[in-house]
Wavefront OBJ file of the C-alpha trace (Angstrom):
o trace
v 31.837 52.629 49.230
v 31.006 52.423 52.861
v 31.591 48.599 53.831
v 30.234 45.745 53.336
v 29.352 47.527 49.706
v 30.534 46.001 46.415
v 30.466 47.586 43.520
v 27.378 48.404 41.684
v 26.403 45.942 38.851
v 25.523 46.762 34.946
v 24.650 43.167 34.134
v 24.556 43.575 30.923
v 28.458 44.694 30.189
v 29.647 46.988 33.317
v 30.716 49.631 32.150
v 34.182 50.704 33.334
v 34.284 53.080 37.144
v 33.201 56.412 36.523
v 34.559 59.168 38.603
v 30.876 60.298 40.562
v 32.787 63.105 42.327
v 34.389 64.725 39.475
v 30.254 64.676 38.093
v 29.026 66.150 41.545
v 31.698 68.987 40.797
v 30.684 69.208 37.194
v 26.909 69.175 37.891
v 27.267 71.881 41.061
v 29.426 74.596 38.919
v 27.242 77.227 37.052
v 29.346 76.828 33.858
v 32.377 75.491 32.807
v 34.862 74.570 35.264
v 38.828 75.345 33.639
v 40.390 72.213 33.249
v 43.277 73.047 35.570
v 40.843 73.796 38.544
v 40.052 69.741 38.206
v 41.809 67.834 41.063
v 44.111 65.203 40.002
v 46.423 64.466 37.050
v 45.276 66.685 33.744
v 45.426 63.254 31.691
v 43.418 61.007 34.476
v 40.819 63.898 34.497
v 40.301 64.324 30.961
v 39.999 60.356 30.610
v 37.332 60.419 33.269
v 35.367 62.920 31.506
v 36.035 60.912 28.714
v 34.382 57.820 30.605
v 31.916 60.136 31.423
v 30.699 61.377 28.007
v 31.425 57.858 26.677
v 28.300 56.895 29.451
v 25.698 59.248 28.315
v 26.551 62.573 30.436
v 25.838 64.972 28.426
v 29.385 67.104 28.718
v 30.486 70.364 26.712
v 34.049 71.367 25.771
v 34.121 74.696 25.130
v 37.489 75.890 23.121
v 38.596 78.240 25.598
v 38.931 74.591 27.690
v 36.443 74.679 30.224
v 34.431 71.959 30.905
v 30.816 72.047 31.569
v 27.915 69.259 32.704
v 24.251 70.189 30.363
v 22.669 67.041 31.351
v 22.525 63.412 32.806
v 22.899 60.573 31.125
v 19.644 58.635 29.614
v 20.395 55.291 31.372
v 20.781 54.244 34.824
v 24.091 54.689 36.506
v 24.974 52.355 38.899
v 28.160 54.411 39.923
v 26.125 57.810 40.456
v 22.835 55.779 41.773
v 25.068 53.905 44.639
v 27.893 56.812 45.754
v 27.083 57.938 48.999
v 24.580 56.230 49.711
v 24.273 55.787 53.036
v 21.727 53.637 53.828
v 21.875 50.655 55.712
v 20.311 47.684 54.336
v 18.130 48.503 51.024
v 20.974 49.210 48.570
v 23.748 47.143 50.405
v 23.838 45.958 47.072
v 22.876 47.033 43.277
v 22.126 45.775 40.279
v 20.544 47.217 37.060
v 19.895 45.468 33.769
v 19.296 47.180 30.416
v 16.209 44.674 29.696
v 14.884 41.823 31.219
v 11.187 40.112 32.268
v 10.536 41.361 35.659
v 12.385 42.773 38.070
v 10.603 41.021 41.176
v 11.516 37.674 39.393
v 15.356 38.335 39.051
v 15.477 39.749 43.426
v 13.009 36.748 44.013
v 15.456 33.995 42.452
v 18.327 35.204 44.323
v 16.627 34.914 47.884
v 18.166 31.367 47.764
v 20.877 33.163 50.071
v 19.934 35.841 52.924
v 23.526 37.345 51.900
v 21.072 39.350 49.336
v 19.139 41.328 52.253
v 18.575 44.897 51.035
v 19.300 43.949 47.146
v 17.840 46.360 44.953
v 17.779 45.328 41.248
v 16.831 48.105 38.296
v 16.001 47.793 34.437
v 15.565 50.030 31.895
v 13.081 48.027 30.510
v 10.889 45.053 31.500
v 8.960 42.729 29.241
v 6.696 40.748 31.818
v 6.575 43.786 34.354
v 3.018 43.263 36.249
v 1.014 44.976 38.762
v -1.737 43.776 41.461
v -4.270 40.968 40.138
v -2.135 40.313 37.456
v -2.135 43.621 35.194
v 0.402 44.645 33.429
v 2.864 47.137 33.717
v 4.434 48.615 30.845
v 6.612 51.332 30.520
v 8.435 52.648 27.296
v 12.444 51.519 27.712
v 14.400 54.160 29.662
v 11.713 56.166 30.943
v 10.924 55.234 34.474
v 12.414 53.842 37.882
v 11.363 49.678 37.861
v 12.781 48.996 40.497
v 12.780 45.962 43.272
v 14.227 45.440 46.393
v 14.684 42.239 48.279
v 14.095 42.170 51.991
v 14.301 39.800 54.941
v 12.220 41.106 57.537
v 12.744 39.872 61.351
v 10.352 36.648 62.345
v 7.517 38.947 63.915
v 7.278 40.817 60.960
v 7.259 38.785 58.108
v 4.582 37.724 56.176
v 3.754 33.877 57.015
v 2.740 32.458 53.496
v 3.017 33.606 50.101
v -0.107 35.564 49.823
v -0.233 36.733 53.599
v -1.759 39.823 53.927
v -0.615 40.338 57.653
v 3.329 41.114 57.407
v 2.247 42.478 53.463
v 0.441 45.547 54.261
v 3.161 47.415 56.366
v 5.721 46.596 53.326
v 3.098 47.470 50.727
v 2.847 51.187 52.813
v 7.117 51.435 53.530
v 7.272 51.427 49.166
v 3.853 53.710 48.455
v 4.988 56.303 51.442
v 8.810 56.646 50.448
v 7.600 57.068 46.692
v 4.552 60.053 47.568
v 7.221 61.968 49.622
v 9.592 61.698 46.766
v 6.622 62.788 44.097
v 5.630 65.307 46.479
v 9.536 67.100 47.330
v 10.346 66.874 43.621
v 7.345 68.188 42.054
v 5.924 70.312 44.678
v 2.373 68.511 44.150
v 0.363 66.568 46.968
v 0.707 62.823 46.178
v -1.859 60.807 47.842
v -1.799 56.217 48.463
v -4.852 54.654 47.037
v -5.473 51.590 48.968
v -3.430 49.222 48.721
v -0.857 50.448 47.061
v -1.353 53.205 44.218
v 0.682 56.476 44.243
v -1.544 59.175 42.738
v -1.291 63.023 41.906
v -5.204 64.554 41.662
v -6.844 61.104 41.291
v -3.928 59.858 38.279
v -1.622 57.295 39.399
v 1.954 58.251 39.049
v 3.548 54.850 40.964
v 2.381 51.562 41.276
v 3.841 48.930 44.705
v 3.926 45.341 44.132
v 4.734 43.320 47.335
v 5.391 39.808 46.622
v 5.760 36.012 47.734
v 7.265 34.960 50.841
v 10.509 32.614 49.848
v 11.931 30.272 52.628
v 15.539 30.238 51.932
v 18.089 28.441 53.777
v 20.533 29.833 56.226
v 23.073 28.898 59.236
v 19.687 29.911 61.637
v 17.519 28.233 59.457
v 14.505 29.312 57.440
v 14.249 32.884 57.089
v 11.504 34.849 54.838
v 12.296 37.145 52.016
v 9.422 39.499 50.198
v 10.038 41.487 47.221
v 8.824 44.799 47.418
v 8.389 46.222 43.768
v 8.200 50.009 42.645
v 7.150 50.943 39.144
v 6.962 54.722 38.852
v 6.236 56.888 35.853
v 9.110 59.563 35.108
v 10.099 61.004 31.641
v 6.778 59.434 30.472
v 4.743 61.987 28.456
v 0.593 61.596 28.026
v 1.072 59.871 23.810
v 3.043 57.633 25.253
v 0.723 56.002 27.955
v -1.996 53.109 26.228
v -4.724 54.748 25.135
v -7.054 53.240 27.477
v -4.615 54.775 30.401
v -4.582 58.694 29.313
v -6.769 60.251 31.563
v -5.628 57.831 34.234
v -2.068 57.777 34.398
v 0.334 60.897 34.702
v 4.311 60.782 34.994
v 6.446 63.478 36.902
v 7.301 65.028 33.633
v 3.909 65.808 33.486
v 3.471 67.051 37.197
v 6.363 69.521 36.606
v 6.815 69.744 32.978
v 10.227 68.701 32.750
v 12.749 66.026 32.820
v 14.294 64.136 35.275
v 17.355 62.574 36.308
v 16.718 59.012 37.130
v 19.710 58.134 38.881
v 19.172 60.728 41.012
v 15.518 59.584 41.601
v 16.599 56.274 42.197
v 19.286 57.208 45.006
v 16.882 59.114 46.574
v 13.911 56.350 46.836
v 16.404 54.270 47.899
v 17.804 56.233 51.083
v 13.798 56.635 51.740
v 13.185 53.037 51.352
v 15.837 52.368 53.738
v 15.140 55.047 56.652
v 11.413 53.881 56.478
v 12.297 50.408 56.316
v 14.701 50.801 59.647
v 11.718 53.161 61.517
v 9.440 50.026 61.207
v 12.079 47.163 62.243
v 13.170 49.162 64.969
v 9.803 50.931 66.402
v 7.206 48.419 64.797
v 5.172 49.314 62.131
v 3.377 52.018 64.348
v 6.180 54.298 63.435
v 4.490 54.468 60.041
v 0.824 54.871 60.322
v 1.127 58.614 60.743
v 2.401 59.319 57.559
v 0.704 56.575 55.965
v -2.271 58.606 58.032
v -1.432 61.578 56.512
v -0.997 60.429 52.495
v -4.420 58.342 52.914
v -6.411 59.184 49.892
v -9.815 57.493 50.964
v -9.761 59.029 54.421
v -12.810 60.605 55.736
v -14.664 59.448 52.500
v -17.256 57.253 52.354
v -15.603 53.264 50.891
v -16.701 49.962 51.134
v -14.508 47.675 52.458
v -14.986 43.430 51.459
v -13.673 40.895 54.034
v -14.313 36.931 53.869
v -17.435 37.681 56.204
v -18.748 40.237 53.938
v -19.183 43.845 53.193
v -18.822 47.180 55.455
v -19.573 50.258 54.229
v -19.188 53.482 56.450
v -16.934 56.562 56.574
v -12.972 55.745 56.871
v -11.861 57.877 60.033
v -8.532 55.656 60.660
v -5.568 53.942 59.290
v -3.449 52.230 61.668
v -1.087 49.459 60.551
v -1.277 47.573 63.357
v -5.117 48.679 64.924
v -6.525 48.331 61.146
v -9.128 50.426 59.483
v -11.590 52.383 61.704
v -15.158 53.105 59.904
v -17.651 55.361 61.005
v -20.943 53.741 59.907
v -23.891 55.917 58.936
v -26.518 56.321 60.700
v -29.143 56.627 58.675
v -30.271 54.265 56.980
v -28.767 51.268 58.535
v -26.983 50.000 61.210
v -26.448 52.201 64.837
v -24.053 54.629 64.353
v -20.708 53.798 66.260
v -17.116 53.097 64.831
v -15.970 49.310 63.840
v -12.732 48.571 63.146
v -11.468 45.956 60.547
v -7.987 44.057 60.643
v -5.812 44.491 57.613
v -5.181 40.955 56.967
v -8.833 40.729 56.614
v -9.629 43.386 53.667
v -9.780 42.088 50.818
v -11.163 45.210 48.732
v -11.482 48.525 49.624
v -13.584 50.438 47.121
v -15.864 53.745 47.069
v -18.841 53.370 48.956
v -22.133 54.306 48.541
l 1 2 3 4 5 6 7 8 9 10 11 12 13 14 15 16 17 18 19 20 21 22 23 24 25 26 27 28 29 30 31 32 33 34 35 36 37 38 39 40 41 42 43 44 45 46 47 48 49 50 51 52 53 54 55 56 57 58 59 60 61 62 63 64 65 66 67 68 69 70 71 72 73 74 75 76 77 78 79 80 81 82 83 84 85 86 87 88 89 90 91 92 93 94 95 96 97 98 99 100 101 102 103 104 105 106 107 108 109 110 111 112 113 114 115 116 117 118 119 120 121 122 123 124 125 126 127 128 129 130 131 132 133 134 135 136 137 138 139 140 141 142 143 144 145 146 147 148 149 150 151 152 153 154 155 156 157 158 159 160 161 162 163 164 165 166 167 168 169 170 171 172 173 174 175 176 177 178 179 180 181 182 183 184 185 186 187 188 189 190 191 192 193 194 195 196 197 198 199 200 201 202 203 204 205 206 207 208 209 210 211 212 213 214 215 216 217 218 219 220 221 222 223 224 225 226 227 228 229 230 231 232 233 234 235 236 237 238 239 240 241 242 243 244 245 246 247 248 249 250 251 252 253 254 255 256 257 258 259 260 261 262 263 264 265 266 267 268 269 270 271 272 273 274 275 276 277 278 279 280 281 282 283 284 285 286 287 288 289 290 291 292 293 294 295 296 297 298 299 300 301 302 303 304 305 306 307 308 309 310 311 312 313 314 315 316 317 318 319 320 321 322 323 324 325 326 327 328 329 330 331 332 333 334 335 336 337 338 339 340 341 342 343 344 345 346 347 348 349 350 351 352 353 354 355
């Protein structure tokens, strides 16, 4: 583990530390590996193999004495996720729960200490998962990535209030772009970002991102603002697992790729992507993220209706930019004269298909 990290935690009942380098050695082999080829004291190696099998990794031990990896554990493995993670902030601490109400709520409670900056909370099952505007988020136990990252952005980038759109938009885009990249790379399918927080493939939702609650936490330097970035990604979910009203509207990595995925491997990949984009914004400002958002924006080039406190504007979405806002090309006829209108992101209350 890198400096500054604590051992990852399985909150309900922490298992003994697992030998992840041994796991990686077995995973990388084409077939059974002779026990004598595995480094270390043979008795200790056998004990480590037993621990991996007890955690749920599919390990074969043929009669000839070899050891073969056959598949991931159905459980999220904290040690596997944290092993050689290499992130700067996101994932500096990791806690995995078997079952809880909401990962966002647990991460928010940890905001009392700025030392928890970068904490990632994960769960196998949520009983009170939610999306935007109070919608529920339901996933079968052990099927998805349910993850929340607690972050303390610097003052100039942090939300100024619990419901502030300024400062929240870029964090939402960090989550959505990171997930969209992951989905595309792992499935070979084009993943797009639907305003403001859904990741979709061919019009079906695979993930939602929920940025919540600016929380004041006291530190030696005064009050700091904490933000929770929640991600709910459908992974090993079949069509039949979705509620009837979501079939045809939602999808999963399994449905897109036709196979199951190692969720711990996905979690490590996603945490790295979140950290990379978060660090880019801290170093260069939100403009660093705009090209990636623009490239994946589902609405770009389409007729949309943008609702603001002062009214609605209908036009073709010509550009999205985290600093300049939305650029709308107004229709020539009927309606106002042609031209480009820019709408600041913190003035947008809704964006809908236009017409």
